[in-house]
C-alpha atoms as a printed R data frame, in Angstrom:
    type eleno elety resid chain resno       x      y       z
1   ATOM     1    CA   MET     A     1  23.629 10.288  -9.900
2   ATOM     2    CA   ASP     A     2  22.544  9.163 -13.358
3   ATOM     3    CA   ARG     A     3  18.972  9.127 -14.552
4   ATOM     4    CA   ALA     A     4  18.479  5.380 -13.976
5   ATOM     5    CA   GLY     A     5  19.744  5.686 -10.424
6   ATOM     6    CA   SER     A     6  17.494  8.677  -9.805
7   ATOM     7    CA   GLU     A     7  14.447  6.837 -11.097
8   ATOM     8    CA   GLN     A     8  15.311  3.930  -8.817
9   ATOM     9    CA   GLN     A     9  15.521  6.318  -5.875
10  ATOM    10    CA   ASP     A    10  12.050  7.630  -6.699
11  ATOM    11    CA   ARG     A    11  10.713  4.088  -6.929
12  ATOM    12    CA   GLU     A    12  12.208  3.146  -3.590
13  ATOM    13    CA   ALA     A    13  10.740  6.275  -1.975
14  ATOM    14    CA   LEU     A    14   7.244  5.520  -3.294
15  ATOM    15    CA   LEU     A    15   7.379  1.881  -2.271
16  ATOM    16    CA   ALA     A    16   8.584  2.861   1.206
17  ATOM    17    CA   LEU     A    17   5.449  5.012   1.528
18  ATOM    18    CA   TYR     A    18   3.270  2.223   0.151
19  ATOM    19    CA   TRP     A    19   4.431 -0.296   2.734
20  ATOM    20    CA   SER     A    20   4.586  2.106   5.684
21  ATOM    21    CA   SER     A    21   1.018  3.345   5.187
22  ATOM    22    CA   GLY     A    22  -0.918  0.171   4.439
23  ATOM    23    CA   GLY     A    23  -0.698  0.340   0.652
24  ATOM    24    CA   PRO     A    24  -2.472 -2.988   0.010
25  ATOM    25    CA   ARG     A    25  -5.515 -1.517   1.809
26  ATOM    26    CA   TRP     A    26  -5.500  1.917   0.176
27  ATOM    27    CA   THR     A    27  -8.739  3.048  -1.425
28  ATOM    28    CA   ARG     A    28  -6.966  3.211  -4.794
29  ATOM    29    CA   ASN     A    29  -3.600  1.584  -5.424
30  ATOM    30    CA   GLN     A    30  -3.637  0.799  -9.135
31  ATOM    31    CA   GLY     A    31  -0.127  0.108 -10.340
32  ATOM    32    CA   TRP     A    32   1.424  0.206  -6.889
33  ATOM    33    CA   ALA     A    33   0.467 -3.318  -5.894
34  ATOM    34    CA   SER     A    34   1.918 -4.802  -9.081
35  ATOM    35    CA   ASN     A    35   5.029 -2.594  -8.917
36  ATOM    36    CA   ASP     A    36   4.443 -1.631 -12.556
37  ATOM    37    CA   ALA     A    37   7.651 -0.480 -14.261
38  ATOM    38    CA   ASP     A    38   6.043  2.802 -15.326
39  ATOM    39    CA   MET     A    39   5.614  4.839 -12.122
40  ATOM    40    CA   GLY     A    40   3.512  7.341 -14.060
41  ATOM    41    CA   SER     A    41   0.791  4.690 -14.292
42  ATOM    42    CA   TRP     A    42   0.554  4.354 -10.505
43  ATOM    43    CA   HIS     A    43  -2.490  5.973  -8.923
44  ATOM    44    CA   GLY     A    44  -1.734  9.553  -7.864
45  ATOM    45    CA   VAL     A    45   1.740  9.671  -9.425
46  ATOM    46    CA   THR     A    46   2.765 11.994 -12.258
47  ATOM    47    CA   CYS     A    47   6.181 11.681 -13.879
48  ATOM    48    CA   LYS     A    48   8.191 13.846 -16.252
49  ATOM    49    CA   ASN     A    49  11.217 12.419 -18.023
50  ATOM    50    CA   GLY     A    50  10.948  9.390 -15.788
51  ATOM    51    CA   ARG     A    51  11.071 11.357 -12.528
52  ATOM    52    CA   VAL     A    52   8.225 11.814 -10.055
53  ATOM    53    CA   VAL     A    53   7.036 15.437 -10.122
54  ATOM    54    CA   ARG     A    54   3.612 15.079  -8.496
55  ATOM    55    CA   LEU     A    55   2.203 12.804  -5.791
56  ATOM    56    CA   ASP     A    56  -1.483 13.193  -4.911
57  ATOM    57    CA   LEU     A    57  -2.927 10.653  -2.483
58  ATOM    58    CA   ASN     A    58  -5.683 12.822  -1.011
59  ATOM    59    CA   ARG     A    59  -8.456 10.856   0.762
60  ATOM    60    CA   ASN     A    60  -6.913  7.525  -0.143
61  ATOM    61    CA   GLY     A    61  -7.017  5.555   3.100
62  ATOM    62    CA   LEU     A    62  -3.343  5.866   4.069
63  ATOM    63    CA   VAL     A    63  -2.877  4.455   7.582
64  ATOM    64    CA   GLY     A    64   0.598  4.525   9.086
65  ATOM    65    CA   THR     A    65   3.681  6.727   9.021
66  ATOM    66    CA   ILE     A    66   5.496  8.883   6.474
67  ATOM    67    CA   PRO     A    67   8.870  7.232   5.753
68  ATOM    68    CA   ALA     A    68  12.075  9.246   5.723
69  ATOM    69    CA   ALA     A    69  12.749  7.813   2.259
70  ATOM    70    CA   LEU     A    70  10.009 10.041   0.820
71  ATOM    71    CA   GLY     A    71  12.514 12.869   1.075
72  ATOM    72    CA   GLY     A    72  14.306 11.199  -1.830
73  ATOM    73    CA   LEU     A    73  11.752 12.493  -4.363
74  ATOM    74    CA   ALA     A    74  14.209 15.139  -5.513
75  ATOM    75    CA   ASN     A    75  12.077 16.401  -8.442
76  ATOM    76    CA   VAL     A    76   8.651 16.476  -6.827
77  ATOM    77    CA   VAL     A    77   6.910 19.872  -6.979
78  ATOM    78    CA   TYR     A    78   3.448 18.881  -5.678
79  ATOM    79    CA   LEU     A    79   2.859 16.615  -2.677
80  ATOM    80    CA   ARG     A    80  -0.599 16.063  -1.215
81  ATOM    81    CA   MET     A    81  -1.543 13.372   1.317
82  ATOM    82    CA   SER     A    82  -4.385 15.137   3.110
83  ATOM    83    CA   PHE     A    83  -7.462 13.575   4.747
84  ATOM    84    CA   ASN     A    84  -5.851 10.256   5.603
85  ATOM    85    CA   SER     A    85  -4.804  8.598   8.882
86  ATOM    86    CA   LEU     A    86  -1.085  9.243   8.863
87  ATOM    87    CA   THR     A    87   0.619  9.248  12.260
88  ATOM    88    CA   GLY     A    88   4.079  9.964  13.617
89  ATOM    89    CA   PRO     A    89   6.313 12.945  12.771
90  ATOM    90    CA   ILE     A    90   6.915 14.917   9.613
91  ATOM    91    CA   PRO     A    91  10.279 13.548   8.418
92  ATOM    92    CA   SER     A    92  13.192 15.956   8.577
93  ATOM    93    CA   THR     A    93  14.143 14.614   5.139
94  ATOM    94    CA   PHE     A    94  11.312 16.730   3.686
95  ATOM    95    CA   GLY     A    95  13.954 19.447   3.767
96  ATOM    96    CA   ASN     A    96  15.570 17.669   0.803
97  ATOM    97    CA   LEU     A    97  12.566 18.298  -1.461
98  ATOM    98    CA   SER     A    98  14.256 21.345  -2.932
99  ATOM    99    CA   ARG     A    99  11.887 21.753  -5.907
100 ATOM   100    CA   LEU     A   100   8.699 21.437  -3.885
101 ATOM   101    CA   ASN     A   101   6.107 24.154  -4.494
102 ATOM   102    CA   TYR     A   102   2.968 22.734  -2.840
103 ATOM   103    CA   LEU     A   103   2.817 20.641   0.356
104 ATOM   104    CA   ASP     A   104  -0.511 19.551   1.840
105 ATOM   105    CA   ILE     A   105  -0.731 16.938   4.600
106 ATOM   106    CA   ARG     A   106  -3.630 18.397   6.545
107 ATOM   107    CA   SER     A   107  -6.277 16.391   8.390
108 ATOM   108    CA   ASN     A   108  -4.164 13.460   9.562
109 ATOM   109    CA   GLN     A   109  -2.919 12.581  13.067
110 ATOM   110    CA   LEU     A   110   0.685 13.692  12.683
111 ATOM   111    CA   THR     A   111   2.620 14.388  15.885
112 ATOM   112    CA   GLY     A   112   5.957 15.867  16.900
113 ATOM   113    CA   SER     A   113   7.391 19.265  16.055
114 ATOM   114    CA   LEU     A   114   7.800 21.035  12.739
115 ATOM   115    CA   PRO     A   115  11.283 20.071  11.508
116 ATOM   116    CA   ALA     A   116  13.754 22.927  11.263
117 ATOM   117    CA   GLU     A   117  14.854 21.424   7.941
118 ATOM   118    CA   LEU     A   118  11.670 22.792   6.354
119 ATOM   119    CA   GLY     A   119  13.563 26.068   6.200
120 ATOM   120    CA   LYS     A   120  15.469 24.652   3.230
121 ATOM   121    CA   LEU     A   121  12.320 24.702   1.089
122 ATOM   122    CA   THR     A   122  12.868 28.052  -0.568
123 ATOM   123    CA   GLU     A   123  10.587 27.344  -3.557
124 ATOM   124    CA   VAL     A   124   7.496 26.152  -1.695
125 ATOM   125    CA   SER     A   125   4.588 28.610  -1.922
126 ATOM   126    CA   LYS     A   126   1.866 26.763  -0.027
127 ATOM   127    CA   VAL     A   127   2.127 24.620   3.102
128 ATOM   128    CA   ASP     A   128  -0.898 23.139   4.884
129 ATOM   129    CA   PHE     A   129  -0.291 21.156   8.083
130 ATOM   130    CA   SER     A   130  -3.645 22.036   9.666
131 ATOM   131    CA   CYS     A   131  -5.864 19.658  11.647
132 ATOM   132    CA   ASN     A   132  -3.132 17.385  12.984
133 ATOM   133    CA   LEU     A   133  -1.624 16.829  16.437
134 ATOM   134    CA   LEU     A   134   1.613 18.710  15.854
135 ATOM   135    CA   GLY     A   135   3.236 20.309  18.890
136 ATOM   136    CA   GLY     A   136   6.382 22.124  19.879
137 ATOM   137    CA   HIS     A   137   7.402 25.565  18.660
138 ATOM   138    CA   ILE     A   138   7.467 27.044  15.168
139 ATOM   139    CA   PRO     A   139  11.172 26.843  14.274
140 ATOM   140    CA   PRO     A   140  12.743 30.183  13.349
141 ATOM   141    CA   GLU     A   141  14.225 28.483  10.254
142 ATOM   142    CA   VAL     A   142  10.766 28.793   8.701
143 ATOM   143    CA   GLY     A   143  11.789 32.372   8.004
144 ATOM   144    CA   ASN     A   144  14.137 30.999   5.314
145 ATOM   145    CA   MET     A   145  11.186 29.751   3.235
146 ATOM   146    CA   THR     A   146  11.359 32.837   1.065
147 ATOM   147    CA   GLY     A   147   8.850 31.655  -1.554
148 ATOM   148    CA   LEU     A   148   6.095 30.976   0.984
149 ATOM   149    CA   MET     A   149   2.770 32.690   0.345
150 ATOM   150    CA   LEU     A   150   0.311 30.614   2.368
151 ATOM   151    CA   CYS     A   151   1.036 28.736   5.607
152 ATOM   152    CA   TRP     A   152  -1.835 27.000   7.377
153 ATOM   153    CA   LEU     A   153  -1.094 25.499  10.783
154 ATOM   154    CA   GLU     A   154  -4.440 25.835  12.528
155 ATOM   155    CA   LYS     A   155  -5.934 23.175  14.818
156 ATOM   156    CA   ASN     A   156  -2.733 21.665  16.198
157 ATOM   157    CA   HIS     A   157  -0.986 21.852  19.574
158 ATOM   158    CA   ILE     A   158   1.754 24.278  18.538
159 ATOM   159    CA   GLN     A   159   2.909 26.561  21.324
160 ATOM   160    CA   GLY     A   160   5.417 29.260  22.119
161 ATOM   161    CA   PRO     A   161   6.153 32.595  20.465
162 ATOM   162    CA   ILE     A   162   5.390 33.479  16.862
163 ATOM   163    CA   PRO     A   163   8.911 33.778  15.364
164 ATOM   164    CA   ALA     A   164   9.887 37.261  14.295
165 ATOM   165    CA   GLU     A   165  11.732 35.561  11.408
166 ATOM   166    CA   LEU     A   166   8.395 35.194   9.630
167 ATOM   167    CA   ALA     A   167   8.841 38.816   8.644
168 ATOM   168    CA   ASN     A   168  11.724 37.700   6.421
169 ATOM   169    CA   ILE     A   169   9.272 36.039   4.023
170 ATOM   170    CA   PRO     A   170   8.476 38.722   1.430
171 ATOM   171    CA   GLN     A   171   5.400 37.098  -0.156
172 ATOM   172    CA   LEU     A   172   3.700 35.630   2.914
173 ATOM   173    CA   THR     A   173   0.118 36.917   2.843
174 ATOM   174    CA   ASP     A   174  -1.818 34.162   4.601
175 ATOM   175    CA   LEU     A   175  -0.773 32.688   7.943
176 ATOM   176    CA   ASP     A   176  -3.305 30.686   9.950
177 ATOM   177    CA   LEU     A   177  -2.393 29.746  13.538
178 ATOM   178    CA   ALA     A   178  -5.924 29.471  14.939
179 ATOM   179    CA   GLU     A   179  -6.619 26.948  17.710
180 ATOM   180    CA   ASN     A   180  -3.015 26.546  18.816
181 ATOM   181    CA   ARG     A   181  -1.216 27.799  21.920
182 ATOM   182    CA   VAL     A   182   1.046 30.357  20.329
183 ATOM   183    CA   GLU     A   183   2.053 33.491  22.177
184 ATOM   184    CA   GLY     A   184   2.240 37.027  20.848
185 ATOM   185    CA   THR     A   185   0.762 38.791  17.851
186 ATOM   186    CA   THR     A   186   1.844 39.927  14.417
187 ATOM   187    CA   ALA     A   187   1.582 43.504  13.273
188 ATOM   188    CA   GLY     A   188  -1.001 42.304  10.761
189 ATOM   189    CA   GLU     A   189  -3.276 41.338  13.618
190 ATOM   190    CA   ARG     A   190  -2.863 44.749  15.225
191 ATOM   191    CA   ALA     A   191  -3.926 46.353  11.946
192 ATOM   192    CA   HIS     A   192  -7.189 44.426  12.262
193 ATOM   193    CA   GLY     A   193  -7.699 45.349  15.903
194 ATOM   194    CA   VAL     A   194  -6.737 41.925  17.250
195 ATOM   195    CA   GLU     A   195  -4.469 42.324  20.271
196 ATOM   196    CA   ARG     A   196  -3.041 39.593  22.462
197 ATOM   197    CA   GLY     A   197  -0.101 39.571  24.838
198 ATOM   198    CA   GLY     A   198   3.509 39.088  23.749
199 ATOM   199    CA   GLU     A   199   5.958 40.552  21.273
200 ATOM   200    CA   ALA     A   200   4.841 41.328  17.757
201 ATOM   201    CA   ALA     A   201   6.625 40.486  14.541
202 ATOM   202    CA   PRO     A   202   8.259 43.475  12.774
203 ATOM   203    CA   ASP     A   203   5.965 46.037  11.169
204 ATOM   204    CA   ARG     A   204   6.686 44.773   7.656
205 ATOM   205    CA   PHE     A   205   3.341 42.993   7.934
206 ATOM   206    CA   ALA     A   206   1.460 46.164   8.841
207 ATOM   207    CA   LYS     A   207   2.945 47.851   5.780
208 ATOM   208    CA   ARG     A   208   0.947 45.390   3.678
209 ATOM   209    CA   GLY     A   209  -2.157 47.223   4.854
210 ATOM   210    CA   GLY     A   210  -2.964 44.473   7.324
211 ATOM   211    CA   PHE     A   211  -3.504 41.981   4.510
212 ATOM   212    CA   LEU     A   212  -1.420 39.368   6.312
213 ATOM   213    CA   GLU     A   213  -3.608 37.709   8.894
214 ATOM   214    CA   SER     A   214  -2.441 35.171  11.436
215 ATOM   215    CA   ARG     A   215  -6.126 34.559  12.243
216 ATOM   216    CA   THR     A   216  -5.501 33.253  15.735
217 ATOM   217    CA   THR     A   217  -9.048 34.387  16.472
218 ATOM   218    CA   ARG     A   218 -10.832 34.588  13.102
219 ATOM   219    CA   PRO     A   219 -12.366 31.803  10.978
220 ATOM   220    CA   PHE     A   220 -10.747 30.825   7.695
221 ATOM   221    CA   ARG     A   221 -11.959 32.520   4.517
222 ATOM   222    CA   LYS     A   222 -12.106 30.081   1.633
223 ATOM   223    CA   GLU     A   223 -11.248 32.561  -1.109
224 ATOM   224    CA   ARG     A   224  -8.568 35.182  -1.425
225 ATOM   225    CA   ARG     A   225  -9.512 38.815  -1.753
226 ATOM   226    CA   ARG     A   226 -10.272 40.268  -5.144
227 ATOM   227    CA   GLY     A   227  -7.150 40.431  -7.270
228 ATOM   228    CA   GLN     A   228  -5.309 37.769  -5.238
229 ATOM   229    CA   PRO     A   229  -4.762 34.079  -6.093
230 ATOM   230    CA   SER     A   230  -7.640 31.815  -5.082
231 ATOM   231    CA   TYR     A   231  -7.042 28.630  -3.105
232 ATOM   232    CA   ARG     A   232 -10.153 26.710  -2.176
233 ATOM   233    CA   ARG     A   233  -9.802 24.387   0.783
234 ATOM   234    CA   GLU     A   234 -11.754 21.204   1.302
235 ATOM   235    CA   GLN     A   235 -14.076 21.197   4.274
236 ATOM   236    CA   LYS     A   236 -12.331 19.791   7.320
237 ATOM   237    CA   LYS     A   237 -13.638 16.669   8.944
């Protein structure tokens, strides 16, 4: 696909989101409502060489669903739509966002299961789906997200076993499953004296000195330990 066609695909993806989530009533929609030719001038959109690389619509009054077309943002590396009123499932087309590094859609009312297609996101380092209404099991394909460092899934309705495939993620140091209905423990929990029934993930986690925490019973710490990257989270509603 040539550059013009790719830019048109980005435009169509953004406009699909605009219309599916009440864009005319967003808190800030500068540029979107007028369909300005320069997508980089639209509120929350950053472009590089004409392509969308960043979309940040945090706390912007989005009410509605996430369209499948949003998976057409082939160059996006940062996607944040947290603290809105988005409903419905996470589109399986998110698996097409091959350059994505940061994905934050926490504090909405999203439902359905985590799509197995998320396993295609090998470059993503942070995922935050917390404080939604997500259910089902954690798909084992998540173990293919080899760049993942932080995965926050707390305060949903996720159930079933913690996949042993999570041990395939070499850099995963922060996993939060608190306030779900998952079964089993990780070796990282055992290192901290937290035991619950079920099979544990392989001891690769314990070899990190217990630094990986699934925190199914502990509150979230807002800062990483000394010498680790710091990611401050906004206070949940």
